[in-house]
VMD Tcl script that draws the C-alpha trace (Angstrom):
set ca {
  {-13.99 -20.23 -35.16}
  {-14.48 -21.05 -38.58}
  {-12.66 -19.11 -41.38}
  {-14.76 -16.80 -43.53}
  {-14.73 -17.53 -47.27}
  {-13.15 -14.28 -49.14}
  {-16.07 -13.14 -51.21}
  {-16.00 -10.26 -53.65}
  {-19.56 -8.93 -54.84}
  {-19.76 -7.70 -58.68}
  {-22.38 -6.77 -60.92}
  {-22.04 -8.91 -64.38}
  {-24.71 -7.58 -66.91}
  {-26.47 -5.86 -64.33}
  {-26.89 -8.72 -61.93}
  {-25.48 -9.36 -58.43}
  {-22.62 -12.04 -58.72}
  {-20.18 -13.27 -56.06}
  {-16.45 -14.38 -56.52}
  {-15.50 -16.79 -53.82}
  {-11.68 -17.85 -53.13}
  {-13.06 -21.56 -52.30}
  {-12.63 -24.94 -53.72}
  {-15.21 -25.35 -56.50}
  {-18.34 -27.47 -55.16}
  {-18.32 -31.16 -56.62}
  {-15.50 -30.44 -59.01}
  {-12.34 -30.75 -56.92}
  {-10.15 -31.10 -60.18}
  {-11.22 -27.42 -61.37}
  {-9.31 -24.39 -60.44}
  {-12.29 -22.16 -61.37}
  {-15.83 -22.53 -61.92}
  {-18.78 -20.44 -63.03}
  {-22.24 -21.43 -61.83}
  {-24.72 -19.36 -63.71}
  {-27.89 -20.63 -61.54}
  {-26.53 -19.09 -58.20}
  {-24.34 -16.50 -59.99}
  {-21.37 -17.52 -58.30}
  {-17.59 -17.64 -59.26}
  {-15.51 -19.98 -57.57}
  {-11.47 -19.60 -57.49}
  {-9.40 -22.31 -56.04}
  {-7.58 -20.97 -53.20}
  {-4.50 -23.22 -54.29}
  {-4.60 -21.56 -57.94}
  {-4.72 -18.03 -56.76}
  {-0.65 -17.44 -56.84}
  {-0.13 -18.46 -59.81}
  {-3.21 -18.23 -61.93}
  {-5.74 -16.13 -59.83}
  {-6.06 -13.34 -62.32}
  {-6.32 -15.25 -65.42}
  {-8.90 -17.77 -63.72}
  {-10.77 -14.74 -62.70}
  {-10.84 -13.24 -66.13}
  {-11.69 -16.33 -67.54}
  {-14.67 -17.10 -65.16}
  {-16.08 -13.50 -65.57}
  {-16.09 -14.06 -69.48}
  {-18.28 -17.13 -68.73}
  {-20.63 -15.30 -66.52}
  {-21.20 -12.58 -69.06}
  {-21.10 -14.70 -72.50}
  {-21.90 -18.02 -71.10}
  {-22.43 -19.63 -74.63}
  {-19.06 -18.43 -75.78}
  {-17.22 -21.34 -76.76}
  {-14.17 -22.60 -74.49}
  {-11.45 -21.80 -76.59}
  {-12.41 -18.01 -76.91}
  {-12.94 -17.88 -73.28}
  {-9.55 -19.16 -72.77}
  {-8.04 -16.70 -75.29}
  {-9.94 -13.76 -73.62}
  {-8.89 -14.85 -70.03}
  {-5.25 -15.33 -71.01}
  {-4.91 -11.85 -73.11}
  {-6.69 -9.60 -70.19}
  {-4.50 -11.55 -67.53}
  {-1.34 -11.12 -69.65}
  {-2.11 -7.33 -69.88}
  {-3.13 -6.86 -66.31}
  {0.07 -8.31 -65.05}
  {2.00 -6.32 -67.50}
  {0.35 -3.13 -66.40}
  {1.09 -4.09 -62.70}
  {5.03 -4.55 -63.48}
  {4.99 -1.26 -65.29}
  {3.45 0.41 -61.97}
  {5.48 -1.22 -59.23}
  {2.87 -4.01 -58.84}
  {-0.17 -2.02 -58.48}
  {-3.24 -2.28 -60.83}
  {-5.28 0.81 -60.94}
}
mol new
graphics top color blue
foreach p $ca { graphics top sphere $p radius 0.5 }
foreach p [lrange $ca 0 end-1] q [lrange $ca 1 end] { graphics top cylinder $p $q radius 0.2 }
display resetview
């Protein structure tokens, strides 16, 4: 029996996207990857514990603002992750 890939369906800019907890295809050294052509975001399973929120934020920014430079995407991803983690700590680990 094969294990199913955890997948979250989301709407980005009014279009359906998938976020998968799966090794990014053909780029094994990446922790996250946004593939615009098939509207899929990949988050490496080994990165979930220590960088999952930051990676998800980073790749979602890429999906919505694909032409934004990497430095800006990094800053937004890091900032949103930092605030989400801070809010979770203020609320017993729950982000609402």
